[in-house]
C-alpha positions as a printed NumPy array, in Angstrom:
array([[107.936,  87.628,  69.436],
       [106.172,  90.735,  70.351],
       [106.584,  94.114,  68.595],
       [106.907,  96.666,  71.613],
       [108.13 ,  94.843,  74.315],
       [108.993,  96.833,  76.765],
       [112.831,  96.715,  77.742],
       [113.57 ,  96.687,  81.445],
       [117.421,  95.013,  81.989],
       [119.803,  94.877,  79.782],
       [119.362,  90.787,  79.85 ],
       [115.889,  92.487,  77.535],
       [118.316,  94.049,  76.072],
       [120.575,  91.143,  75.12 ],
       [117.936,  89.578,  74.868],
       [116.146,  91.455,  71.473],
       [119.115,  91.529,  69.955],
       [119.27 ,  87.543,  69.973],
       [115.932,  87.643,  68.833],
       [116.321,  90.225,  66.036],
       [119.952,  88.357,  65.554],
       [116.941,  84.904,  64.619],
       [114.808,  86.978,  62.611],
       [118.062,  88.289,  60.246],
       [119.575,  85.114,  60.072],
       [117.067,  84.069,  57.567],
       [117.021,  86.785,  55.781],
       [121.158,  87.167,  54.319],
       [122.342,  86.615,  50.833],
       [120.99 ,  88.158,  47.861],
       [122.567,  91.364,  46.034],
       [120.315,  93.598,  46.915],
       [121.217,  94.71 ,  50.608],
       [118.919,  96.039,  53.263],
       [120.507,  97.733,  57.15 ],
       [118.75 ,  98.609,  59.647],
       [120.942,  99.862,  62.839],
       [119.742,  98.256,  65.181],
       [122.057,  99.744,  67.822],
       [120.613, 100.745,  71.113],
       [119.295, 104.566,  70.685],
       [117.937, 102.075,  67.413],
       [115.778,  99.944,  69.339],
       [114.881, 102.342,  71.824],
       [113.075, 105.185,  68.904],
       [111.498, 101.296,  67.312],
       [113.7  ,  99.755,  65.626],
       [112.353,  95.913,  66.01 ],
       [109.022,  97.176,  64.831],
       [110.682,  99.055,  61.767],
       [112.94 ,  95.899,  61.146],
       [109.744,  93.144,  61.83 ],
       [107.701,  94.973,  58.591],
       [110.325,  94.59 ,  56.798],
       [111.128,  91.479,  56.502],
       [107.5  ,  90.601,  56.868],
       [106.839,  92.911,  53.315],
       [109.413,  91.127,  51.903],
       [108.12 ,  87.594,  52.473],
       [104.767,  89.294,  51.036],
       [105.813,  90.314,  47.875],
       [107.7  ,  86.957,  47.377],
       [111.211,  89.603,  47.484],
       [114.07 ,  86.874,  48.553],
       [117.289,  88.324,  46.699],
       [117.285,  90.997,  49.82 ],
       [119.632,  90.252,  52.543],
       [118.614,  92.309,  55.296],
       [120.973,  92.998,  58.106],
       [121.91 ,  94.529,  61.378],
       [124.188,  97.419,  62.762],
       [124.577,  99.496,  65.601],
       [124.986, 103.06 ,  66.611],
       [126.384, 105.126,  63.51 ],
       [125.892, 108.142,  64.983],
       [122.744, 109.406,  63.701],
       [120.824, 109.358,  66.864],
       [118.292, 111.566,  66.765],
       [117.057, 110.493,  62.506],
       [116.781, 106.707,  64.203],
       [115.149, 104.323,  63.041],
       [117.326, 104.633,  59.94 ],
       [117.496, 102.195,  57.391],
       [119.911, 101.677,  53.959],
       [118.719, 100.56 ,  50.251],
       [122.019,  99.233,  48.774],
       [121.026,  98.433,  45.138],
       [123.773,  97.042,  43.096],
       [124.689,  99.737,  40.708],
       [123.2  , 102.643,  42.605],
       [124.22 , 105.128,  45.71 ],
       [123.033, 103.156,  49.121],
       [120.384, 105.335,  50.674],
       [119.845, 105.801,  53.712],
       [116.692, 106.221,  54.666],
       [116.004, 108.428,  58.599],
       [113.078, 108.676,  61.131],
       [111.894, 105.521,  59.193],
       [108.539, 104.469,  60.31 ],
       [106.29 , 100.723,  60.394],
       [103.785, 102.243,  57.306],
       [107.528, 103.948,  55.386],
       [108.745, 100.747,  54.706],
       [105.858,  99.735,  52.761],
       [106.264, 102.343,  50.902],
       [110.08 , 102.46 ,  50.809],
       [110.001,  98.508,  50.24 ],
       [107.891,  98.897,  46.984],
       [109.549, 102.038,  46.104],
       [112.836, 101.942,  46.121],
       [113.32 ,  97.361,  46.089],
       [110.484,  96.697,  43.733],
       [110.024, 100.23 ,  40.759],
       [113.508, 102.117,  41.876],
       [112.348, 105.065,  42.982],
       [114.205, 106.439,  46.075],
       [111.778, 108.141,  48.835],
       [112.49 , 111.205,  48.476],
       [110.981, 112.272,  51.481],
       [112.65 , 110.211,  53.84 ],
       [115.863, 110.758,  52.182],
       [118.753, 111.448,  54.711],
       [121.526, 110.485,  52.779],
       [123.295, 109.232,  49.614],
       [127.143, 107.179,  49.119],
       [128.117, 106.965,  45.965]])
């Protein structure tokens, strides 16, 4: 799948959505969850590339017990791409303006080392 594929029609968007579902289907289960905003605003801001890097980085690090899910628009379009990290017994952390380079930091620091990447946090839910 091309990471920087252009969206020229509604059919292109539907195809991209289906491809994203295929990517995440292999990443279900697990107690830790990563949720990527894949509404049209998220996709336009680069969420597809962020999702691809998340899946690649999890595989590189051998993190098999992490579920990766998608969600639609939650109304914070100006902060897209959005990525939530939910670890058991910890607050849900929402990261905003996430780029591919941020993904490596978030996975290494938050998922592996348990340290929140403070400069990317836009929300926290207990």
